[in-house]
N, C-alpha and C positions, 0 to 999 in steps of 0.2 A: 222507892220502888222503881222510879224512872232511871236512876243511876245504875242499878243492877241490870236493867235491860240494855243499857247503852255500853256497858263494859265489854261484852263480847264483840261488839262492833269495833270498839277502839283497839282491842287486841288483834282483830282481823286486819285492821288497817296497818298496824305495825308489821304484822306477819306478811301482808301484801307487799310492803315496801322491801322487806328483806327478800321476798320471793322474786321481785322484779330485779334486784341486784344479782341474784342467782341466775336468772334467765339472761340478763345483760352480759354476764361473763361468758355464758355459752353462746350468745349471739356473736361475740367477738371471735370465738373459735369457728363458728359456722361461716362467718365472713372470710376468714383466712382460708378455710377449706374450699370455699367457692372460688376465691382468687387462685388457689393452687390448681384446681380443676380447669379454670379458665386459661391459666398459663400453659398447662399441658396441652389443652385443645389448640391453643394458638401456635405452640411450637410444632405440634404434629401437622397442623395445616400449612404452616410455612415450609416445613420439610417436604410435604407432598407437592407443593408448588415448585420448589427449587430443584429437587432431585431430577436426574434424567430418567426417561422412561423409554427403554429400548427392549421390548420383549423379544426373546429368542427361544426356540424350542429346547435348547440344551439347558437353559436355566430352570426348567420345570421338571427335570429328571431328579429322581431321588439320589442323594449323595450318601454313600456309605464308605467313608474313610478312603476315598480315592479309588474304590473298586466299583465297576459297573454293577448295578443291581441285577440279580439273577433270581428267578423264581417268583413266588407270590409275595405280596406285601404283608400278609398276615400268617406267618408260619406258626404252627402249634408249639408251645413250650411245655416241657414236661412239668408235671405238678410238683415233683420233688424240689425243683428250684424255688418255687413259691413257699413250700414248707420250710426249706432251708433259710430263706429270708425271714419267714415268720419266727423261726427259732432264734435267729440273730436278734430280732427286735425284742423278743421276750427276755432274752438274757441281757440285752442292753438296758432295758427298763429295770431289770433286777439290780443292775449296778447303780441306777439312779436312786432306787429305794435304799440300798445298803450304804451308799456313800455318806449320807448325813448321820446315820446311826454310827458308822465306824469313826467318823471324825469327832463325835462326842464321847467316845470311849476313853480318850486320854484324860478327861477330868474325872477323877476317881472319888468315890464316896466310900468311906470305911465304916463298916458296921462293927460296933464295939459292944461286948457284953458287959454285965454289971461289974465284973472284976477288972475291966480295962484291957482285956485281950481282944485283939483284932481278929475276927474270924471270917470276914468276907470283905473283899474289896471289889466294888462294882462301879460301872459307869453311872451316869445320871439316870439312866432308864431302869436300873436295878435288875433283879433276877427276872422280873416279868418281861422286860424288854429283851433280855438275853434269850429267854425261852421262845418268845414270839419270833425273833429273828432266826433262831435255829430251826424253828418249824417252817418258816418261810423258805429258808435255804434247802431244807429237806424236801419240801414239795417241788421246788425247782429241780433239785437233783433227781428226784423220782421221774419227773418229766424228761430229763436228759437221758436217763437210763432207758425209758420207754422209747424215745426217739432212736437211741443207739440200737436197741434190739430190733426195731422195725427197719433198720438200715437206712434211715432217712439222712444220716450224717455222711454217707458216702457221696463224694463229689465225682461225677462222671463227666 
């Protein structure tokens, strides 16, 4: 009875030793992280001491590609430019989703009936993957048609 009561304690001790090894490995990472932060702080401090400090009013003007700034600092931008950028991001993400699917299409799987006739050659995703990808492209094309009809794609 006494041995059965001690066995969980013994297993906890071995688990504790492996846990301390686990923590020790992360302690090494933490020490290197603190050393890196210390090095950054040291280099920034040395740079602020060494660099010259000559404040002039011309240094604090806004620089716009060599042209003197005119007007307010916060002009209003038309919403269509944001929508145009959002559409770009959407179709860029579409390419991210389609690319892995398209690269796997070259490995073909042939479906053969009982008499040995090949009646369908599909990629590894099968007809289900093909239908899902076509549905995905159709929804994006529908969004593109909607944006085109709303004249969002006109650049002014």
